[in-house]
PADREN-777523 format. One record per residue (C-alpha): residue in three letters; x, y, z. Coordinates in steps of 0.02 Angstrom, whole numbers, padded with zeros to 5 digits, always signed. Layout:
ALAXYZ ...
END
This chain:
UNK+00001+00004+00004 UNK+00144+00108+00034 UNK+00229+00076-00127 UNK+00069+00112-00223 UNK+00060+00281-00140 UNK+00228+00325-00159 UNK+00209+00261-00365 UNK+00049+00380-00351 UNK+00133+00542-00263 UNK+00296+00506-00388 UNK+00173+00506-00533 UNK+00101+00692-00455 UNK+00264+00754-00441 UNK+00307+00710-00637 UNK+00145+00776-00705 UNK+00170+00946-00583 UNK+00320+00979-00642 UNK+00283+00958-00822 UNK+00154+01056-00790 UNK+00273+01180-00728 UNK+00377+01168-00875 UNK+00230+01188-00992 UNK+00182+01357-00890 UNK+00365+01421-00895 UNK+00386+01397-01086 UNK+00228+01474-01101 UNK+00285+01625-01015 UNK+00476+01608-01091 UNK+00365+01607-01256 UNK+00274+01775-01223 UNK+00408+01857-01169 UNK+00518+01838-01310 UNK+00377+01885-01406 UNK+00344+02028-01306 UNK+00537+02076-01315 UNK+00531+02036-01507 UNK+00387+02185-01523 UNK+00471+02292-01425 UNK+00619+02311-01515 UNK+00561+02318-01666 UNK+00457+02448-01572 UNK+00617+02539-01514 UNK+00697+02501-01687 UNK+00578+02568-01783 UNK+00555+02740-01660 UNK+00767+02753-01665 UNK+00753+02742-01857 UNK+00628+02892-01843 UNK+00735+02980-01721 UNK+00867+02971-01826 UNK+00785+03011-01968 UNK+00752+03197-01859 UNK+00923+03214-01804 UNK+00966+03195-01996 UNK+00868+03322-02019 UNK+00923+03438-01884 UNK+01106+03410-01932 UNK+01072+03452-02101 UNK+00987+03590-02044 UNK+01127+03661-01955 UNK+01273+03618-02068 UNK+01146+03741-02173 UNK+01149+03851-02042 UNK+01332+03851-01992 UNK+01390+03882-02152 UNK+01295+04043-02147 UNK+01349+04079-01971 UNK+01523+04069-02035 UNK+01511+04161-02194 UNK+01429+04283-02056 UNK+01586+04266-01949 UNK+01702+04276-02067 UNK+01639+04450-02136 UNK+01616+04489-01952 UNK+01807+04440-01937 UNK+01874+04511-02071 UNK+01758+04683-02023 UNK+01824+04679-01854 UNK+02002+04648-01920 UNK+01985+04814-02024 UNK+01932+04901-01842 UNK+02059+04822-01742 UNK+02194+04896-01872 UNK+02110+05048-01878 UNK+02082+05057-01683 UNK+02266+05010-01648 UNK+02340+05136-01779 UNK+02226+05267-01695 UNK+02273+05219-01521 UNK+02466+05207-01585 UNK+02473+05382-01671 UNK+02370+05437-01491 UNK+02501+05346-01396 UNK+02646+05440-01492 UNK+02540+05599-01485 UNK+02558+05588-01284 UNK+02724+05509-01257 UNK+02761+05682-01403 UNK+02670+05789-01271 UNK+02753+05700-01108 UNK+02920+05727-01183 UNK+02862+05913-01232 UNK+02838+05933-01031 UNK+02984+05857-00976 UNK+03084+05951-01078 UNK+02960+06112-01019 UNK+02984+06051-00837 UNK+03181+06036-00849 UNK+03215+06193-00918 UNK+03082+06283-00794 UNK+03186+06179-00649 UNK+03350+06262-00741 UNK+03260+06440-00737 UNK+03204+06415-00571 UNK+03382+06355-00502 UNK+03438+06484-00594 UNK+03338+06599-00510 UNK+03358+06541-00344 UNK+03568+06553-00376 UNK+03523+06731-00412 UNK+03447+06771-00243 UNK+03527+06647-00139 UNK+03711+06652-00184 UNK+03713+06851-00129 UNK+03591+06820+00028 UNK+03721+06699+00099 UNK+03851+06822+00043 UNK+03753+06969+00124 UNK+03717+06838+00277 UNK+03932+06796+00280 UNK+03957+06985+00282 UNK+03848+07045+00418 UNK+03879+06886+00528 UNK+04064+06942+00504 UNK+04038+07131+00550 UNK+03956+07084+00712 UNK+04090+06964+00743 UNK+04209+07128+00730 UNK+04090+07245+00835 UNK+04067+07092+00956 UNK+04268+07071+00969 UNK+04289+07257+00994 UNK+04173+07307+01125 UNK+04259+07195+01264 UNK+04425+07105+01338 UNK+04369+06941+01319 UNK+04245+06951+01189 UNK+04112+06963+01294 UNK+03964+07053+01248 UNK+03883+07208+01132 UNK+03901+07374+01189 UNK+03722+07404+01124 UNK+03588+07337+01252 UNK+03461+07447+01175 UNK+03290+07381+01104 UNK+03364+07396+00914 UNK+03482+07258+00976 UNK+03316+07135+01018 UNK+03232+07196+00871 UNK+03376+07135+00758 UNK+03394+06968+00859 UNK+03188+06939+00821 UNK+03210+06976+00642 UNK+03355+06834+00635 UNK+03253+06712+00718 UNK+03118+06749+00589 UNK+03249+06734+00473 UNK+03322+06587+00529 UNK+03125+06494+00523 UNK+03119+06572+00359 UNK+03279+06472+00282 UNK+03233+06301+00383 UNK+03146+06223+00235 UNK+03304+06252+00127 UNK+03447+06131+00179 UNK+03565+06193+00071 UNK+03532+06357+00203 UNK+03610+06257+00339 UNK+03772+06332+00379 UNK+03692+06489+00357 UNK+03548+06461+00491 UNK+03668+06362+00614 UNK+03786+06544+00589 UNK+03656+06641+00650 UNK+03614+06546+00805 UNK+03772+06565+00848 UNK+03769+06752+00857 UNK+03590+06756+00909 UNK+03685+06669+01059 UNK+03819+06796+01070 UNK+03685+06939+01062 UNK+03584+06864+01182 UNK+03707+06857+01306 UNK+03745+07022+01298 UNK+03586+07094+01315 UNK+03569+06947+01469 UNK+03419+06845+01384 UNK+03506+06686+01456 UNK+03359+06582+01438 UNK+03355+06592+01217 UNK+03542+06547+01252 UNK+03543+06360+01169 UNK+03703+06292+01108 UNK+03626+06113+01074 UNK+03511+06214+00977 UNK+03666+06241+00856 UNK+03714+06140+00692 UNK+03899+06171+00722 UNK+03948+06032+00592 UNK+03854+06138+00465 UNK+03930+06290+00518 UNK+04098+06195+00503 UNK+04133+06293+00672 UNK+04165+06117+00792 UNK+04330+06173+00818 UNK+04265+06332+00875 UNK+04151+06282+01008 UNK+04222+06281+01173 UNK+04309+06458+01118 UNK+04119+06533+01071 UNK+04044+06448+01248 UNK+04179+06518+01349 UNK+04172+06685+01286 UNK+03971+06702+01287 UNK+03977+06600+01481 UNK+04107+06733+01516 UNK+04017+06884+01458 UNK+03853+06811+01568 UNK+03953+06795+01733 UNK+04013+06968+01695 UNK+03842+07049+01691 UNK+03773+06951+01835 UNK+03969+07000+01936 UNK+03921+07207+01868 UNK+03738+07169+01942 UNK+03802+07095+02123 UNK+03725+06924+02090 UNK+03882+06839+02135 UNK+03803+06654+02148 UNK+03729+06665+01974 UNK+03918+06748+01917 UNK+04012+06603+02011 UNK+03887+06483+01921 UNK+03921+06533+01746 UNK+04105+06564+01778 UNK+04124+06375+01807 UNK+04037+06347+01639 UNK+04177+06479+01543 UNK+04336+06395+01652 UNK+04249+06240+01575 UNK+04221+06301+01410 UNK+04399+06355+01396 UNK+04491+06173+01472 UNK+04401+06121+01297 UNK+04506+06239+01188 UNK+04616+06123+01065 UNK+04815+06205+01096 UNK+04831+06326+00941 UNK+05038+06296+00881 UNK+05010+06462+00768 UNK+04924+06554+00946 UNK+04986+06461+01097 UNK+04927+06607+01215 UNK+04753+06622+01154 UNK+04706+06486+01302 UNK+04838+06549+01441 UNK+04732+06736+01399 UNK+04554+06649+01401 UNK+04610+06588+01584 UNK+04699+06745+01629 UNK+04531+06825+01604 UNK+04435+06677+01698 UNK+04565+06734+01855 UNK+04529+06933+01832 UNK+04329+06910+01840 UNK+04369+06748+01978 UNK+04460+06890+02070 UNK+04300+07031+02065 UNK+04180+06906+02121 UNK+04295+06846+02257 UNK+04347+07029+02306 UNK+04231+07063+02442 UNK+04197+06918+02537 UNK+04378+06837+02518 UNK+04519+06959+02478 UNK+04645+06833+02516 UNK+04557+06723+02366 UNK+04543+06892+02244 UNK+04714+06928+02280 UNK+04765+06767+02230 UNK+04686+06774+02084 UNK+04750+06959+02009 UNK+04928+06894+02043 UNK+04895+06736+01957 UNK+04818+06828+01807 UNK+04947+06971+01816 UNK+05093+06814+01811 UNK+04992+06750+01661 UNK+04974+06900+01560 UNK+05151+06949+01585 UNK+05212+06781+01528 UNK+05088+06813+01354 UNK+05153+06989+01326 UNK+05319+06929+01329 UNK+05275+06817+01202 UNK+05169+06921+01083 UNK+05237+07089+01120 UNK+05147+07188+01001 UNK+04967+07138+01056 UNK+04916+07321+01147 UNK+04771+07236+01215 UNK+04850+07108+01309 UNK+04956+07223+01383 UNK+04808+07324+01443 UNK+04722+07187+01506 UNK+04889+07151+01610 UNK+04897+07332+01687 UNK+04725+07336+01729 UNK+04739+07169+01798 UNK+04877+07249+01928 UNK+04788+07423+01945 UNK+04633+07289+02032 UNK+04766+07214+02117 UNK+04849+07355+02193 UNK+04670+07434+02238 UNK+04600+07275+02322 UNK+04775+07260+02420 UNK+04791+07440+02470 UNK+04838+07438+02650 UNK+04852+07294+02771 UNK+04957+07165+02786 UNK+04952+07152+02570 UNK+05019+07340+02549 UNK+05176+07284+02496 UNK+05086+07185+02342 UNK+04991+07347+02288 UNK+05162+07424+02292 UNK+05233+07292+02181 UNK+05076+07270+02041 UNK+05063+07459+02048 UNK+05262+07463+01995 UNK+05220+07336+01860 UNK+05077+07425+01789 UNK+05174+07583+01793 UNK+05322+07507+01684 UNK+05203+07427+01556 UNK+05110+07590+01529 UNK+05250+07676+01485 UNK+05300+07549+01357 UNK+05146+07557+01294 UNK+05132+07758+01275 UNK+05318+07744+01200 UNK+05248+07623+01078 UNK+05085+07652+01040 UNK+05053+07834+01088 UNK+04903+07851+00957 UNK+04806+07712+01067 UNK+04686+07774+01207 UNK+04675+07678+01346 UNK+04858+07680+01384 UNK+04828+07858+01408 UNK+04683+07829+01547 UNK+04771+07697+01635 UNK+04918+07808+01666 UNK+04808+07979+01716 UNK+04747+07846+01838 UNK+04904+07802+01923 UNK+04973+08004+01921 UNK+04813+08049+02004 UNK+04845+07913+02139 UNK+05026+07975+02169 UNK+04945+08159+02161 UNK+04842+08083+02311 UNK+04985+08018+02397 UNK+05083+08161+02386 UNK+04954+08284+02447 UNK+04931+08169+02615 UNK+05117+08200+02628 UNK+05113+08382+02616 UNK+05182+08391+02449 UNK+05053+08512+02384 UNK+05181+08588+02230 UNK+05235+08402+02171 UNK+05057+08344+02201 UNK+04995+08500+02071 UNK+05139+08442+01939 UNK+05084+08253+01952 UNK+04900+08322+01935 UNK+04939+08408+01785 UNK+05022+08275+01706 UNK+04860+08163+01758 UNK+04765+08294+01664 UNK+04862+08282+01507 UNK+04845+08104+01485 UNK+04674+08087+01523 UNK+04623+08207+01369 UNK+04763+08111+01237 UNK+04647+07945+01338 UNK+04490+08020+01229 UNK+04427+08088+01395 UNK+04343+07991+01542 UNK+04220+08059+01667 UNK+04278+07945+01824 UNK+04466+07985+01794 UNK+04409+08174+01762 UNK+04306+08190+01939 UNK+04459+08110+02036 UNK+04583+08233+01964 UNK+04454+08379+01985 UNK+04437+08323+02144 UNK+04610+08342+02207 UNK+04637+08529+02111 UNK+04498+08565+02198 UNK+04561+08521+02371 UNK+04722+08622+02332 UNK+04623+08785+02285 UNK+04517+08763+02461 UNK+04707+08729+02531 UNK+04764+08886+02455 UNK+04619+09004+02526 UNK+04520+09001+02355 UNK+04349+08918+02428 UNK+04228+08985+02305 UNK+04344+08945+02164 UNK+04356+08738+02231 UNK+04179+08715+02272 UNK+04134+08762+02105 UNK+04243+08636+02029 UNK+04180+08510+02150 UNK+04010+08540+02127 UNK+04026+08539+01941 UNK+04113+08345+01952 UNK+03982+08276+02065 UNK+03863+08334+01918 UNK+03936+08267+01778 UNK+03971+08093+01899 UNK+03770+08108+01931 UNK+03748+08131+01748 UNK+03845+07984+01696 UNK+03782+07877+01843 UNK+03597+07884+01761 UNK+03676+07830+01609 UNK+03768+07697+01690 UNK+03661+07649+01861 UNK+03759+07474+01885 UNK+03948+07564+01854 UNK+03997+07551+02033 UNK+04132+07654+01989 UNK+04035+07797+01987 UNK+03959+07772+02180 UNK+04156+07775+02228 UNK+04187+07915+02144 UNK+04007+08019+02208 UNK+04071+07959+02380 UNK+04238+08038+02366 UNK+04178+08204+02281 UNK+04069+08213+02440 UNK+04205+08190+02562 UNK+04303+08303+02504 UNK+04168+08446+02500 UNK+04150+08387+02680 UNK+04294+08437+02734 UNK+04289+08621+02650 UNK+04141+08654+02740 UNK+04162+08811+02852 UNK+03995+08756+02935 UNK+03983+08591+03050 UNK+03818+08533+02985 UNK+03842+08568+02807 UNK+03992+08454+02828 UNK+03916+08354+02927 UNK+03765+08309+02771 UNK+03894+08305+02644 UNK+03972+08174+02740 UNK+03828+08083+02761 UNK+03786+08080+02593 UNK+03955+08014+02546 UNK+03939+07882+02691 UNK+03772+07848+02568 UNK+03841+07817+02428 UNK+03986+07693+02490 UNK+03867+07584+02605 UNK+03766+07559+02455 UNK+03905+07503+02364 UNK+03972+07390+02494 UNK+03771+07318+02506 UNK+03789+07281+02320 UNK+03973+07218+02343 UNK+04118+07339+02324 UNK+04212+07205+02251 UNK+04406+07272+02215 UNK+04340+07447+02310 UNK+04289+07334+02453 UNK+04435+07387+02554 UNK+04452+07577+02482 UNK+04265+07596+02541 UNK+04271+07548+02704 UNK+04409+07650+02731 UNK+04344+07792+02667 UNK+04180+07747+02782 UNK+04292+07734+02934 UNK+04376+07916+02883 UNK+04220+08007+02842 UNK+04136+07931+02993 UNK+04281+07998+03121 UNK+04270+08167+03029 UNK+04085+08188+03039 UNK+04093+08141+03232 UNK+04216+08263+03263 UNK+04098+08393+03184 UNK+03959+08314+03296 UNK+04069+08368+03455 UNK+04125+08513+03398 UNK+03961+08569+03418 UNK+03906+08496+03556 UNK+03808+08342+03487 UNK+03894+08218+03608 UNK+03769+08074+03591 UNK+03791+08101+03396 UNK+03973+08095+03372 UNK+04002+07947+03507 UNK+03872+07855+03379 UNK+03971+07918+03224 UNK+04150+07852+03327 UNK+04073+07666+03362 UNK+04044+07660+03165 UNK+04192+07692+03107 UNK+04278+07597+03241 UNK+04193+07444+03169 UNK+04235+07473+03017 UNK+04427+07493+03063 UNK+04409+07322+03145 UNK+04327+07238+03000 UNK+04479+07290+02889 UNK+04588+07221+03010 UNK+04518+07057+03024 UNK+04477+07038+02841 UNK+04629+07139+02764 UNK+04746+07109+02904 UNK+04819+07220+03035 UNK+04927+07373+02950 UNK+04969+07548+03035 UNK+04835+07629+02968 UNK+04703+07512+03022 UNK+04778+07515+03215 UNK+04797+07697+03216 UNK+04588+07707+03167 UNK+04551+07588+03306 UNK+04665+07670+03440 UNK+04583+07857+03403 UNK+04423+07802+03376 UNK+04428+07695+03550 UNK+04510+07858+03626 UNK+04357+07967+03568 UNK+04242+07852+03631 UNK+04284+07836+03809 UNK+04323+08064+03792 UNK+04157+08060+03785 
END
């Protein structure tokens, strides 16, 4: 049974398989048919599309032919236009190049004309600036022993400086004018030193290299700072004077030795010694005297090396006279005589070899005036008159000097008074006082004018008949001397204090003679203080001792 079933099952499976194969064959036939029909359809469509494409290609070829013709025409036309445009552009470029070349030629021509025009004004401008600077330098040198400052301190000088400053600014844009600007600034520094406008002096602002004056810089700076120090010393501002003198000395040390002029640096140092002596004279006479002597020694060596330089001789004489004036009396009185003799010797040599130079004659007149004073004190009136005549003649040969003439008049008036010619004596002394007062108005800082006025009033006081008149004139004299000492009498310190002491003694005596014992005692005490001060600072001498002794006796007698 099982086998039968098995066989039947097998038969059914085979039948089923066969059926499946048949079905598959039918399906395959149908698919093949469909594919064949589809292929034919696609082939037909492709053929149609090919025909359409060929048709379009034919149309495109036809159109392309037209386009190529158009392009050919256009290209030919473009080529013609391009060539025309290129040719036109080339012509324009050539024209432009020619225009540029012509403009360049014109510019070069204009530049050449401009340079020529600038040369026409710059060359004479440079020459004019150089000449003006040289003239100023000459003036600057001629007005001072050490090129110290301008004589003219007027408003015009300030105006000139302002114009120079403006000129420097206007020339600044032109590099080729740098040397002239630098030299102008040097002259400005020199002018400002003379005017006392210290704040505008700026050596760092100067282009020394452009001015080709680098080697001259130490010398110029020394001159300027010396000028400033001198002005402060004259004004009694001694601390400021010391400060700028130190700057001047430092600059002097930097001056290179000049084989052709070895004496130059020594001369500057000698001038520094002189100024230092003037500064120290009021407070430290020992230091001052050492500096006067040092200056005279240096100058003595220099005038031996350069015997024809009258300026050096004059400076040497002045150093000797200043030292003698400072050391008058006291323990250094011997130095005063020695210095005065040196000065006298050099003055005679100068006058003998250079009789037309005025300064030596004035110095000679000063010495002769001092000699006449001493002769008068010694009671030698006749000899004093003869020497005074020599002094007056020398003063006139020296071009006249108000202060020297006043000194001579003072002695001459006293001689007339001593001879009983009181009216003539008073007239001479009053005339001298008025002239010195007028001089003092023009030079208010001139200390010598104060000293000379005091001397004249002292002489007038001694000639008075009435005690009250004598006291008033004596007080006037002391007033000038006290003001001088307070401002800083310098080399006149000892002389001024000595005169104060003598005048106080005279006034005290006049007060005593009119029974003003209390007033007389006060004046004697003031006189004694001055003698003590002189002895302490200038050293003991017979005159100072006698003055102290006399004042003590008069005070005790009251």
